[in-house]
Each structure stands twice: as C-alpha cells, then as structure tokens.
C-alpha positions in Angstrom: 13.2 92.0 -27.8 14.8 92.5 -31.2 16.6 95.5 -29.8 18.1 93.5 -27.0 19.3 90.9 -29.6 20.9 93.7 -31.5 22.7 94.8 -28.3 24.1 91.3 -27.9 25.2 91.2 -31.5 26.8 94.6 -31.3 28.7 93.8 -28.1 30.0 90.5 -29.6 31.0 92.2 -32.8 32.9 95.0 -31.0 34.9 92.6 -28.7 35.6 90.0 -31.4 36.7 92.6 -34.0 39.2 94.2 -31.6 40.4 90.8 -30.3 41.4 89.8 -33.9 43.4 92.9 -34.3 47.1 92.1 -33.6 47.6 95.6 -32.1 45.4 94.6 -29.1 45.4 90.8 -29.0 45.6 88.9 -32.3 43.3 86.1 -31.2 39.7 85.0 -30.6 38.2 85.9 -27.3 35.8 83.9 -25.2 32.6 85.7 -24.3 29.6 85.0 -22.1 26.9 87.7 -22.4 23.9 88.0 -20.1 20.8 90.1 -20.8 19.4 92.2 -17.9 16.2 94.2 -18.5 15.4 95.9 -15.3 16.5 98.2 -12.5 15.5 97.6 -8.9 12.4 99.8 -9.3 11.3 97.5 -12.1 11.8 100.2 -14.8 12.7 98.9 -18.2 16.5 99.2 -18.7 17.8 96.5 -21.1 21.6 96.1 -20.9 24.2 93.4 -21.6 26.8 92.1 -19.1 29.7 90.5 -20.8 32.3 88.2 -19.1 35.3 88.3 -21.4 38.4 86.1 -21.2 41.7 87.8 -20.4 43.3 86.6 -23.6 42.4 84.6 -26.7 43.3 81.8 -29.1 45.4 82.6 -32.2 44.9 81.0 -35.6 47.1 78.1 -34.6 45.0 77.4 -31.5 47.6 78.7 -29.1 46.8 81.0 -26.1 47.6 84.7 -26.4 47.7 86.8 -23.2 46.4 90.4 -22.8 48.9 92.8 -24.3 47.9 95.8 -22.2 49.9 96.4 -19.1 48.7 96.4 -15.5 45.0 96.0 -14.7 43.8 97.7 -17.9 40.9 96.2 -19.8 41.8 94.3 -23.0 40.9 97.3 -25.2 40.6 101.1 -24.8 37.2 102.1 -23.7 36.9 104.9 -26.2 37.7 102.6 -29.1 35.0 100.1 -28.0 32.5 103.0 -27.7 33.0 104.1 -31.3 32.8 100.6 -32.8 29.8 99.6 -30.7 27.9 102.8 -31.5 28.6 102.6 -35.3 27.6 98.9 -35.5 24.5 99.2 -33.3 23.1 102.2 -35.3 23.9 100.5 -38.6 22.1 97.2 -37.6 19.2 99.3 -36.2 18.7 101.0 -39.6 19.0 97.6 -41.4 16.4 96.0 -39.1 14.0 99.0 -39.7 14.4 98.7 -43.4 13.7 95.0 -43.3 10.6 95.5 -41.1 12.1 93.6 -38.1 11.7 96.7 -35.8 8.4 98.4 -35.3 7.7 101.5 -33.2 4.5 103.2 -32.2 4.3 106.9 -31.9 8.0 107.5 -32.3 9.8 109.3 -35.1 12.6 106.8 -35.4 14.6 108.7 -38.0 14.7 111.8 -35.7 15.6 109.7 -32.6 18.5 107.9 -34.4 19.8 111.2 -35.7 19.7 112.7 -32.2 21.6 109.8 -30.6 24.1 109.6 -33.5 25.8 112.8 -32.2 25.7 111.9 -28.5 28.6 110.3 -26.6 28.0 106.6 -25.8 29.6 105.0 -22.8 31.0 101.5 -22.3 31.7 100.3 -18.7 34.7 98.0 -19.0 37.0 97.0 -16.2 38.9 94.1 -14.7 37.3 92.4 -11.7 38.6 93.9 -8.5 38.2 90.7 -6.5 39.0 88.2 -9.3 36.9 86.2 -11.8 35.1 84.3 -9.1 33.5 87.5 -7.8 32.1 88.3 -11.3 30.7 84.8 -11.8 29.0 84.9 -8.3 27.6 88.4 -8.9 26.1 87.6 -12.3 25.1 84.1 -11.3 22.6 85.6 -8.8 20.6 87.2 -11.6 20.7 84.7 -14.5 17.5 82.8 -13.6 15.8 85.2 -11.3 12.6 87.2 -12.0 12.5 91.0 -11.9 11.6 91.1 -8.2 11.8 88.5 -5.5 9.3 88.1 -2.7 11.5 89.3 0.1 11.6 92.8 -1.4 7.8 93.2 -1.3 6.8 94.8 2.0 3.0 95.2 1.7 0.1 94.3 -0.5 -3.3 95.7 0.0 -6.5 96.1 -2.1 -5.1 99.0 -4.0 -1.3 99.1 -4.0 1.9 97.1 -3.7 4.9 98.5 -1.7 8.4 97.2 -2.2 11.9 98.2 -1.4 14.7 99.0 -3.9 18.2 100.5 -4.1 18.4 103.9 -5.6 21.8 103.8 -7.3 21.5 107.5 -8.3 21.3 108.4 -4.6 24.4 106.6 -3.2 22.6 103.2 -3.3 20.2 104.2 -0.5 17.4 101.6 0.2 14.0 103.2 -0.4 10.4 102.1 -0.7 8.1 102.5 -3.7 4.3 102.1 -3.8 2.6 101.3 -7.0 -1.0 100.5 -8.0 -1.6 96.9 -8.9 -2.0 97.8 -12.6 1.3 99.8 -12.7 3.2 97.0 -10.8 1.9 94.4 -13.3 2.8 96.7 -16.2 6.4 97.1 -15.0 6.7 93.4 -14.1 5.5 92.1 -17.5 8.1 94.2 -19.4 10.7 91.7 -18.1 9.1 88.5 -19.2 11.2 87.3 -22.2 9.5 86.1 -25.4 9.3 82.3 -25.9 12.6 80.8 -26.9 14.5 84.1 -26.4 18.1 83.3 -25.4 19.1 85.3 -22.3 22.6 83.9 -22.0 24.7 83.7 -25.1 28.3 82.5 -25.8 30.7 83.7 -28.5 34.3 83.4 -29.7 36.0 80.2 -28.5 33.1 79.7 -26.0 30.6 79.3 -28.9 29.0 75.9 -28.7 30.4 74.1 -31.8 33.7 72.4 -30.9 33.8 74.1 -27.5 34.7 71.0 -25.5 37.7 70.2 -27.7 39.0 73.8 -27.6 38.7 74.0 -23.8 40.4 70.7 -23.4 43.4 71.8 -25.5 43.6 75.1 -23.6 43.7 73.3 -20.3 46.5 71.1 -21.6 48.5 74.1 -22.8 48.2 75.9 -19.4 48.8 72.7 -17.4 45.3 73.1 -15.8 43.1 70.2 -14.6 40.8 68.8 -17.3 37.5 70.6 -17.7 34.8 69.4 -15.4 32.2 67.0 -17.0 28.7 68.3 -17.7 26.4 67.9 -14.7 23.4 65.7 -15.4 20.4 66.5 -13.2 17.7 63.8 -13.1 14.0 64.6 -13.4 13.5 63.7 -9.7 16.3 66.1 -8.7 14.8 68.9 -10.7 11.3 68.4 -9.1 12.9 68.3 -5.7 14.8 71.6 -6.3 11.7 73.4 -7.7 9.0 72.0 -5.4 10.7 70.4 -2.4 8.8 67.2 -3.2 10.8 63.9 -3.4 9.0 61.9 -6.1 11.1 58.9 -5.4 9.5 58.3 -2.0 6.7 55.7 -2.1 3.4 57.7 -1.9 1.8 54.8 0.1 4.2 53.8 2.9 6.2 57.1 2.8 9.4 55.1 3.5 10.4 53.0 0.5 12.3 54.4 -2.5 11.0 54.2 -6.0 13.6 53.2 -8.5 12.9 53.8 -12.2 13.4 50.6 -14.2 12.1 51.1 -17.8 9.4 52.7 -19.9 6.9 50.4 -21.6 4.5 51.1 -24.5 1.3 49.3 -25.4 1.6 48.1 -29.1 -0.9 45.8 -30.7 -2.2 44.8 -27.2 1.3 43.9 -25.9 3.4 45.9 -23.5 6.9 46.3 -25.0 10.1 48.0 -23.8 10.2 51.4 -25.6 14.0 51.2 -26.0 13.8 48.0 -28.1 10.5 48.7 -29.9 11.0 48.5 -33.6 9.6 51.1 -35.9 7.2 49.4 -38.3 5.5 52.1 -40.2 5.7 54.6 -37.3 2.5 53.5 -35.5 0.5 56.2 -33.7 1.1 55.9 -30.0 -0.9 58.0 -27.6 0.4 59.1 -24.2 -2.1 56.9 -22.3 -0.5 53.8 -23.9 2.8 54.6 -22.3 3.6 53.2 -18.8 6.6 53.3 -16.5 7.9 50.3 -14.6 8.9 51.3 -11.0 10.6 49.1 -8.4 10.1 49.7 -4.7 13.0 49.2 -2.4 13.1 49.5 1.4 
C-alpha cells in the first residue's frame, strides 16, 4: 500500500502548496482524505477522495475565504494536475531508489517514462447539494468492506454471482459471475495492511492543536462551539457489532449489570487496580484480574 500512501501525500502536498499561495488563498486549508481501493466489480482501483475546506487560516490564525468567484473550486484544475503529477512521480522515483517500492515483472523505468508524457486528470468540484451531501456520501464507505452481502445474488459449489453498477455504461446495474478463487483474489486486494491509516487529516485539521484551532474558528464565525468527542462504551460497541447487550444479567435476563471497578490479585489480596501502587512492577497475569459487577433490577 506504499503507492496509496504516496497518493495521499501527493494530494495533500498539492492542495496545501496552492493554499499557501496568496494568489489563490494565502492560508492553510483543512483536508480530510479517504482511501478507496475498489470499483463495484471488485477490481483494484486505488484512489483518494479529499474533502477540502472552502477557505483557510492565515498566518495570524484568521479565516480567509475562497478567492475564486462563483462555484469554482479553490484552485484551477489544470494547475493541480501538473503539481500532483510532478510530485507523485518524484516521490515514486525516490521510493524506488530507497527500496520502499518493489515490482515483479514490470519495467518500472519504462512505465514511469510512458506516464510522464500522458495527461493526468484531477476531478475537483464544489458539492452540488452542499457539504452535508459529501459527508453522507463518503461516510457510507469509510468503514465498509469491498462488497456487502445484499449485492451477492447466488453462491454455488463453483461460482459466486453478484450485482454491480457499470459506470462506463451509464451506471447500468449488471451481474458478474466469478469462480471462488477469482472472487477471493479480488476481495483480498482490498484488505488493508495492519495499522494502515485509511482516513487522514491535514492542514488545520491535522491532529496536533486541532481542538484549539477549531474553537477559535467557531468564535470568529459566530458559530456554536464544536461538539465534544463522543465516548462509546465497551458495552455499546459490543451491542452495535453483535446485537448482544452484555449489561443484561445472563441468569435472570432482566437485571442490569453495572460495572463498579477492576480488581487485581496481588500477594494473595484483591486490590483496586486504580489505587494499586507500583512496587517494582510485579508481573500480573490476566487470570489474576477480576471485575466487580453490581446487579440492579
């Protein structure tokens, strides 16, 4: 997935560089980028969706609006294409030289030379139905797998048939039948490596100091204060994922279990883990830890 990381980096570089230019904005943008790796037929098509703020923060921390008139995007598309292409190819060559990119059976130098002279396209536009439409559209895909169960029409001993939209043919809904091996091959292409970050933030939405920056922006624009972070308990997460309410008493099926505290067995004595003093960092195995639960009707 190094190539997808390079796509993210190139997109952020292009947008932030143009944003700092006083000709276009003269401020720091806020960017949320999301990696998509597939088309509806499960083919491998890594691409980056970027949600970009309609203005930015100048060096004094003040908001700067988009300077382009009408519904035009922040920056000219042709300018973005040139900067993105140049940066992406340069980073690709650097990663090849450092051994961070490996290809089997491909003459990489010839391939890069071929795409160097091709026209690259950037799809950039303001949301037709407003920002909420973009958030809702991309939100449907951020944590979904490459294909959901409702699209699978038939599974037999040899093949799997599923429906998909053919965007090259006026978005017609069609069916595709693949062997089990080919279906598995296509599906596993979209399983991200461990710890790979699918959603990234840049500009004034980067994590360090973000809360303070957003609070100041809300004050400048006379907006309500930013919403606090939502804390989801373990019980709620289990309920959402499995439909099982672990707070219900497993015996009577009526009473509610209320978490009280976590205890640890230390030198034969149960102690509250929150007040347990570290004396030489004793080894504590998981079977020594217990949780105190209270049952309420």
